[in-house]
VOVEXNU-666079 format. One record per residue (C-alpha): x, y, z; residue in one letter. Coordinates in steps of 0.001 Angstrom, whole numbers, plus 500000, padded with zeros to 6 digits. Example, Ala and Ser with C-alpha at 12.3 -4.5 7.8 and 13.67 -1.06 7.14 Angstrom:
<recs>
rec xx->512300; yy->495500; zz->507800; residu->A
rec xx->513670; yy->498940; zz->507140; residu->S
</recs>
This chain:
<recs>
rec xx->076135; yy->269538; zz->214392; residu->X
rec xx->072620; yy->268817; zz->212862; residu->X
rec xx->071839; yy->265340; zz->212279; residu->X
rec xx->069062; yy->266114; zz->209864; residu->X
rec xx->069530; yy->264858; zz->206256; residu->X
rec xx->068386; yy->266611; zz->203290; residu->X
rec xx->066464; yy->263762; zz->201338; residu->X
rec xx->064463; yy->263397; zz->198301; residu->X
rec xx->062736; yy->260435; zz->199690; residu->X
rec xx->059333; yy->262277; zz->199971; residu->X
rec xx->057146; yy->261685; zz->203025; residu->X
rec xx->058202; yy->258203; zz->203760; residu->X
rec xx->059697; yy->257853; zz->207190; residu->X
rec xx->063345; yy->256809; zz->208225; residu->X
rec xx->062628; yy->254410; zz->210911; residu->X
rec xx->065248; yy->253397; zz->213663; residu->X
rec xx->064969; yy->249892; zz->215523; residu->X
rec xx->067143; yy->249417; zz->218510; residu->X
rec xx->068142; yy->246515; zz->220511; residu->X
rec xx->066915; yy->247477; zz->223981; residu->X
rec xx->068358; yy->244378; zz->225658; residu->X
rec xx->069233; yy->244108; zz->229454; residu->X
rec xx->073029; yy->244459; zz->228805; residu->X
rec xx->074641; yy->247858; zz->228962; residu->X
rec xx->075159; yy->247837; zz->225163; residu->X
rec xx->071432; yy->247170; zz->224662; residu->X
rec xx->070705; yy->250335; zz->226783; residu->X
rec xx->073340; yy->252397; zz->224556; residu->X
rec xx->071483; yy->251208; zz->221486; residu->X
rec xx->068198; yy->252240; zz->222783; residu->X
rec xx->069303; yy->255738; zz->224189; residu->X
rec xx->071191; yy->256222; zz->220793; residu->X
rec xx->068064; yy->255555; zz->218874; residu->X
rec xx->066073; yy->258066; zz->221204; residu->X
rec xx->068881; yy->260602; zz->220688; residu->X
rec xx->068680; yy->260139; zz->216892; residu->X
rec xx->064805; yy->260712; zz->216870; residu->X
rec xx->065074; yy->263613; zz->219135; residu->X
rec xx->067484; yy->265187; zz->216827; residu->X
rec xx->065248; yy->264568; zz->213692; residu->X
rec xx->067640; yy->262087; zz->212148; residu->X
rec xx->064856; yy->259519; zz->212023; residu->X
rec xx->062117; yy->258078; zz->214216; residu->X
rec xx->062527; yy->255250; zz->216522; residu->X
rec xx->060173; yy->252506; zz->216088; residu->X
rec xx->058878; yy->249268; zz->217839; residu->X
rec xx->061119; yy->246349; zz->217487; residu->X
rec xx->058676; yy->244126; zz->219391; residu->X
rec xx->055966; yy->244836; zz->216790; residu->X
rec xx->058197; yy->243439; zz->214060; residu->X
rec xx->058934; yy->240163; zz->216240; residu->X
rec xx->055169; yy->240063; zz->216937; residu->X
rec xx->054492; yy->240677; zz->213117; residu->X
rec xx->051983; yy->243510; zz->214334; residu->X
rec xx->050294; yy->244295; zz->210750; residu->X
rec xx->050370; yy->248196; zz->211131; residu->X
rec xx->053883; yy->248190; zz->212258; residu->X
rec xx->055123; yy->245763; zz->209404; residu->X
rec xx->053303; yy->247879; zz->206899; residu->X
rec xx->054653; yy->251151; zz->207922; residu->X
rec xx->058176; yy->249581; zz->208125; residu->X
rec xx->057859; yy->248008; zz->204741; residu->X
rec xx->056854; yy->251800; zz->203418; residu->X
rec xx->059948; yy->253467; zz->205047; residu->X
rec xx->062399; yy->255492; zz->202962; residu->X
rec xx->065235; yy->254076; zz->205302; residu->X
rec xx->065510; yy->251626; zz->207991; residu->X
rec xx->068276; yy->251394; zz->210465; residu->X
rec xx->068644; yy->248374; zz->212911; residu->X
rec xx->071107; yy->248955; zz->215783; residu->X
rec xx->072326; yy->246046; zz->217831; residu->X
rec xx->074237; yy->246156; zz->220963; residu->X
rec xx->075993; yy->242772; zz->221099; residu->X
rec xx->077247; yy->240418; zz->218525; residu->X
rec xx->074140; yy->238239; zz->219205; residu->X
rec xx->072388; yy->240569; zz->216805; residu->X
rec xx->068863; yy->239913; zz->217916; residu->X
rec xx->067518; yy->243003; zz->216307; residu->X
rec xx->069024; yy->242042; zz->212744; residu->X
rec xx->067856; yy->238499; zz->213397; residu->X
rec xx->064179; yy->239675; zz->214175; residu->X
rec xx->064332; yy->241735; zz->210841; residu->X
rec xx->065457; yy->238662; zz->208731; residu->X
rec xx->062882; yy->236313; zz->210222; residu->X
rec xx->060272; yy->239000; zz->209520; residu->X
rec xx->061363; yy->239030; zz->205849; residu->X
rec xx->063014; yy->242328; zz->205704; residu->X
rec xx->065938; yy->242623; zz->203578; residu->X
rec xx->066655; yy->246278; zz->202763; residu->X
rec xx->067938; yy->248058; zz->205915; residu->X
rec xx->071144; yy->249481; zz->207334; residu->X
rec xx->072798; yy->247744; zz->210365; residu->X
rec xx->074849; yy->249287; zz->213023; residu->X
rec xx->076687; yy->246712; zz->215403; residu->X
rec xx->078101; yy->248561; zz->218561; residu->X
rec xx->080831; yy->245974; zz->219027; residu->X
rec xx->082145; yy->247200; zz->215684; residu->X
rec xx->082730; yy->250584; zz->217535; residu->X
rec xx->084751; yy->248765; zz->220363; residu->X
rec xx->081733; yy->248620; zz->222765; residu->X
rec xx->081780; yy->245333; zz->224742; residu->X
rec xx->078738; yy->243860; zz->226458; residu->X
rec xx->079109; yy->243931; zz->230297; residu->X
rec xx->082146; yy->246522; zz->230042; residu->X
rec xx->080629; yy->249597; zz->228408; residu->X
rec xx->078363; yy->251630; zz->230665; residu->X
rec xx->075653; yy->253807; zz->229006; residu->X
rec xx->077450; yy->257169; zz->229446; residu->X
rec xx->076791; yy->260369; zz->227211; residu->X
rec xx->079936; yy->259705; zz->225474; residu->X
rec xx->078939; yy->256055; zz->224476; residu->X
rec xx->075419; yy->257118; zz->223347; residu->X
rec xx->077011; yy->259959; zz->221350; residu->X
rec xx->079462; yy->257610; zz->219586; residu->X
rec xx->076769; yy->255234; zz->218562; residu->X
rec xx->074499; yy->257981; zz->217395; residu->X
rec xx->077264; yy->259620; zz->215396; residu->X
rec xx->078050; yy->256298; zz->213692; residu->X
rec xx->074503; yy->255783; zz->212935; residu->X
rec xx->073917; yy->259183; zz->211095; residu->X
rec xx->075571; yy->258053; zz->207811; residu->X
rec xx->073513; yy->254941; zz->207912; residu->X
rec xx->070395; yy->257166; zz->207789; residu->X
rec xx->071531; yy->258893; zz->204816; residu->X
rec xx->068900; yy->258952; zz->202046; residu->X
rec xx->068843; yy->257037; zz->198848; residu->X
</recs>
């Protein structure tokens, strides 16, 4: 199954920001973002650059056609980072909504695939 989306968004990128926290669900979020990037659904980008307000990363993000923020646990660190940086237009995927529980969900290929599959519709353009 191809994850590439036909899109009228022009050349603006679809960016994926993942919690890459120390917990198992952070690893799943990170690996799902990498999988989506490898499959061409979007491009993983630097969440730390948003937190650090790095000008180039902020500008590229502001120009994105679509933004997906993936959080591993209900603390929603990635979403909070985006909100504190002033971003309002983005899609959000919370892995606990998929039944993944912090400390109880190893980053198996199946869990990563489940997260990536749930992300695909959120990256659909326009």
